[in-house]
C-alpha positions as CSV (number, residue, x, y, z in Angstrom):
1,X,-98.6,-19.5,-173.8
2,X,-96.0,-17.3,-175.4
3,X,-97.2,-14.1,-173.8
4,X,-93.7,-12.5,-174.0
5,X,-93.1,-13.3,-177.6
6,X,-91.2,-10.5,-179.3
7,X,-90.0,-9.1,-175.9
8,X,-86.3,-8.7,-175.0
9,X,-85.4,-9.6,-171.4
10,X,-82.1,-8.9,-169.8
11,X,-81.3,-11.1,-166.7
12,X,-78.2,-10.5,-164.6
13,X,-76.6,-13.2,-162.5
14,X,-77.9,-15.6,-165.1
15,X,-75.7,-18.5,-164.1
16,X,-76.8,-18.6,-160.5
17,X,-79.6,-20.9,-159.3
18,X,-82.3,-18.1,-159.3
19,X,-80.9,-16.6,-162.5
20,X,-81.1,-19.9,-164.5
21,X,-84.6,-20.4,-163.3
22,X,-85.7,-16.9,-164.3
23,X,-84.0,-17.2,-167.7
24,X,-85.8,-20.5,-168.3
25,X,-89.2,-19.1,-167.3
26,X,-88.9,-16.0,-169.4
27,X,-87.5,-18.1,-172.3
28,X,-90.5,-20.5,-172.1
29,X,-92.8,-17.5,-172.2
30,X,-91.4,-16.6,-175.6
31,X,-88.9,-13.8,-174.7
32,X,-85.6,-13.3,-176.3
33,X,-83.2,-13.5,-173.3
34,X,-79.9,-11.7,-172.9
35,X,-77.9,-13.3,-170.1
36,X,-75.4,-11.4,-168.1
37,X,-72.8,-13.0,-165.8
38,X,-69.0,-13.0,-165.3
39,X,-68.9,-16.8,-165.8
40,X,-68.1,-17.0,-169.5
41,X,-68.1,-20.8,-169.7
42,X,-71.3,-21.1,-167.8
43,X,-73.0,-18.4,-169.9
44,X,-72.0,-20.0,-173.2
45,X,-73.4,-23.4,-172.0
46,X,-76.6,-21.9,-170.8
47,X,-77.1,-19.9,-173.9
48,X,-76.4,-22.9,-176.1
49,X,-78.9,-25.0,-174.2
50,X,-81.6,-22.4,-174.9
51,X,-81.0,-21.9,-178.6
52,X,-80.9,-18.8,-180.9
53,X,-83.2,-16.7,-178.7
54,X,-80.6,-16.5,-176.0
55,X,-77.5,-14.3,-176.0
56,X,-74.6,-14.5,-173.6
57,X,-72.9,-11.3,-172.4
58,X,-69.9,-11.8,-170.1
59,X,-69.3,-8.9,-167.9
60,X,-68.2,-8.0,-164.3
61,X,-71.1,-6.0,-163.0
62,X,-68.7,-4.4,-160.5
63,X,-66.9,-2.6,-163.4
64,X,-69.0,0.3,-164.5
65,X,-67.1,1.0,-167.7
66,X,-67.4,-2.6,-168.8
67,X,-71.0,-2.6,-167.9
68,X,-71.7,0.5,-169.9
69,X,-70.0,-1.0,-172.9
70,X,-72.1,-4.2,-172.6
71,X,-75.3,-2.1,-172.4
72,X,-74.3,-0.3,-175.6
73,X,-73.7,-3.6,-177.4
74,X,-77.0,-5.0,-176.2
75,X,-78.9,-2.0,-177.5
76,X,-77.0,-2.1,-180.8
77,X,-78.0,-5.7,-181.2
78,X,-81.6,-5.7,-179.8
79,X,-82.6,-2.1,-180.4
80,X,-84.3,-2.0,-177.0
81,X,-84.9,-4.0,-173.8
82,X,-88.4,-4.6,-172.6
83,X,-87.8,-6.5,-169.4
84,X,-84.9,-6.0,-167.0
85,X,-84.3,-8.4,-164.1
86,X,-81.7,-7.1,-161.7
87,X,-81.0,-10.5,-160.1
88,X,-77.2,-10.5,-159.6
89,X,-75.9,-10.2,-156.1
90,X,-73.1,-11.3,-153.8
91,X,-73.7,-12.3,-150.2
92,X,-71.7,-11.3,-147.2
93,X,-72.4,-12.6,-143.7
94,X,-70.1,-10.1,-142.0
95,X,-71.8,-8.1,-139.3
96,X,-71.1,-4.4,-138.4
97,X,-67.7,-4.8,-136.7
98,X,-66.3,-7.0,-139.4
99,X,-67.5,-5.0,-142.4
100,X,-64.7,-3.1,-144.1
101,X,-65.2,-0.2,-146.4
102,X,-63.6,-2.0,-149.2
103,X,-65.9,-5.0,-148.8
104,X,-68.9,-2.7,-148.5
105,X,-68.0,-0.8,-151.8
106,X,-67.5,-4.0,-153.7
107,X,-70.8,-5.5,-152.6
108,X,-72.7,-2.2,-153.3
109,X,-71.1,-2.0,-156.7
110,X,-72.5,-5.3,-157.7
111,X,-75.7,-5.5,-155.7
112,X,-76.9,-1.9,-156.2
113,X,-74.8,0.3,-158.5
114,X,-75.1,-2.2,-161.4
115,X,-78.9,-2.2,-161.1
116,X,-78.9,1.6,-161.2
117,X,-76.7,1.7,-164.3
118,X,-78.7,-1.0,-166.1
119,X,-82.0,0.7,-165.3
120,X,-80.6,4.0,-166.6
121,X,-79.4,2.4,-169.8
122,X,-82.6,0.6,-170.7
123,X,-85.4,2.8,-169.4
124,X,-85.4,5.3,-172.2
125,X,-86.2,2.6,-174.7
126,X,-89.0,1.3,-172.5
127,X,-90.4,4.8,-172.2
128,X,-90.2,5.3,-176.0
129,X,-92.1,2.0,-176.5
130,X,-94.6,2.8,-173.8
131,X,-94.0,-0.6,-172.2
132,X,-91.5,-2.0,-169.8
133,X,-91.0,-4.2,-166.8
134,X,-88.2,-3.8,-164.2
135,X,-87.9,-6.5,-161.6
136,X,-85.3,-6.1,-158.8
137,X,-84.2,-8.9,-156.6
138,X,-84.3,-7.9,-152.9
139,X,-84.4,-10.2,-149.9
140,X,-86.1,-10.7,-146.5
141,X,-82.9,-9.1,-145.2
142,X,-84.1,-5.7,-146.4
143,X,-86.6,-5.4,-143.6
144,X,-85.3,-8.0,-141.1
145,X,-81.9,-6.5,-140.7
146,X,-80.4,-9.8,-141.9
147,X,-81.1,-12.9,-139.8
148,X,-77.9,-14.5,-140.9
149,X,-76.9,-12.1,-143.7
150,X,-74.4,-9.3,-142.9
151,X,-74.7,-5.6,-142.7
152,X,-73.6,-4.6,-146.2
153,X,-75.8,-7.3,-147.8
154,X,-78.9,-6.2,-145.8
155,X,-78.4,-2.6,-146.6
156,X,-77.9,-3.4,-150.3
157,X,-81.2,-5.2,-150.4
158,X,-83.0,-2.3,-148.7
159,X,-81.4,0.0,-151.3
160,X,-82.9,-2.2,-154.0
161,X,-86.4,-1.6,-152.6
162,X,-85.7,2.1,-152.5
163,X,-84.6,2.0,-156.1
164,X,-87.7,0.0,-157.0
165,X,-90.0,2.6,-155.3
166,X,-88.3,5.6,-156.8
167,X,-88.3,4.1,-160.3
168,X,-91.9,3.0,-160.0
169,X,-93.0,6.5,-158.9
170,X,-91.2,8.2,-161.8
171,X,-92.3,5.8,-164.5
172,X,-95.8,4.9,-163.5
173,X,-97.5,7.0,-166.1
174,X,-95.2,5.9,-168.9
175,X,-96.2,2.2,-169.3
176,X,-93.2,1.0,-167.3
177,X,-93.6,-0.9,-164.0
178,X,-90.9,-1.5,-161.4
179,X,-91.4,-4.2,-158.7
180,X,-89.2,-6.3,-156.4
181,X,-89.1,-9.8,-155.2
182,X,-87.8,-10.5,-151.7
183,X,-87.1,-14.2,-151.1
184,X,-85.6,-15.8,-148.1
185,X,-83.3,-18.8,-148.0
186,X,-83.5,-20.0,-151.6
187,X,-81.9,-23.4,-152.3
188,X,-78.8,-22.1,-154.1
189,X,-75.0,-22.4,-153.6
190,X,-74.9,-18.8,-152.3
191,X,-77.1,-19.7,-149.4
192,X,-76.5,-23.4,-148.8
193,X,-72.7,-23.1,-148.9
194,X,-72.3,-19.9,-146.9
195,X,-74.5,-21.0,-144.0
196,X,-73.2,-23.6,-141.6
197,X,-75.1,-26.8,-141.1
198,X,-76.3,-25.5,-137.7
199,X,-77.5,-22.2,-139.3
200,X,-79.4,-24.1,-142.0
201,X,-81.0,-26.3,-139.4
202,X,-82.1,-23.4,-137.2
203,X,-83.5,-21.4,-140.1
204,X,-85.4,-24.4,-141.4
205,X,-87.0,-24.9,-138.0
206,X,-88.0,-21.2,-138.0
207,X,-89.7,-21.2,-141.4
208,X,-93.4,-21.9,-140.8
209,X,-93.9,-23.7,-144.1
210,X,-91.1,-26.1,-143.1
211,X,-88.8,-25.8,-146.1
212,X,-86.5,-23.6,-148.1
213,X,-87.6,-21.7,-151.2
214,X,-87.1,-23.3,-154.7
215,X,-85.5,-21.1,-157.4
216,X,-88.4,-22.0,-159.7
217,X,-90.8,-20.3,-157.2
218,X,-88.9,-17.1,-157.4
219,X,-88.8,-17.3,-161.2
220,X,-92.5,-17.8,-161.3
221,X,-93.0,-14.5,-159.4
222,X,-90.6,-12.7,-161.7
223,X,-92.4,-14.0,-164.8
224,X,-95.7,-12.9,-163.4
225,X,-94.4,-9.4,-162.8
226,X,-93.0,-9.4,-166.3
227,X,-96.3,-10.4,-167.9
228,X,-98.7,-8.1,-169.7
229,X,-101.4,-8.6,-167.1
230,X,-99.2,-7.3,-164.3
231,X,-99.3,-3.8,-165.8
232,X,-101.4,-2.4,-162.9
233,X,-98.8,-3.5,-160.3
234,X,-95.9,-1.2,-159.7
235,X,-93.9,-0.2,-156.6
236,X,-94.6,-3.5,-154.9
237,X,-92.4,-6.0,-153.1
238,X,-93.5,-9.6,-153.3
239,X,-92.3,-11.4,-150.1
240,X,-91.4,-15.0,-150.5
241,X,-90.3,-16.1,-147.0
242,X,-92.4,-19.1,-146.1
243,X,-94.2,-17.1,-143.3
244,X,-91.0,-15.9,-141.5
245,X,-92.4,-12.4,-141.4
246,X,-95.9,-11.0,-142.1
247,X,-96.9,-7.4,-143.1
């Protein structure tokens, strides 16, 4: 069912495991997808595999000027953005003592600042249209303090929840929803390559469902939140942690 036909969806971190799954899910639902990543070659290949409804935009999300220019080009081309998925993020496992201010600022620029700038750029068009969906990628780290993730990463994912709540509150009466997805230990290079074998084994044993999360499962949650029938859900965080933590 092409329930998103005619909608324009922007997905950041499109070349990552979760990003590719999200793009595929939104594309299959009929949306025109705009793919943001700094991997130019990967973006071109991904866009080519999807066909004419996919557009590749190569940009370093840590560069606010380049990001602003990219947003302007997207709006010039698409007129408006209906769905924004702030998925991009970098992981750091450095705990408090090892966290430098330079590392902190670089991580926050990509994980949080870019999401703010993209939201600011595309929300006016959503409000004018009376319809919009913002989905922010958080993590179990936002409320667990980071089981294996570092200080800066955990704080950045808590900030994404705060951004979600604030945006949802402000836009609730304007047809625009803002929600977050908070997965834990998704099968992706960012997680599987930055955790040691021993860390992966220990976390797998701790997850009650007995496995890691698949990117397609995260994408399914994102597509649900982007759907027309999710319009009464805003300011929510969908936990996807296999029972690691209950609320």
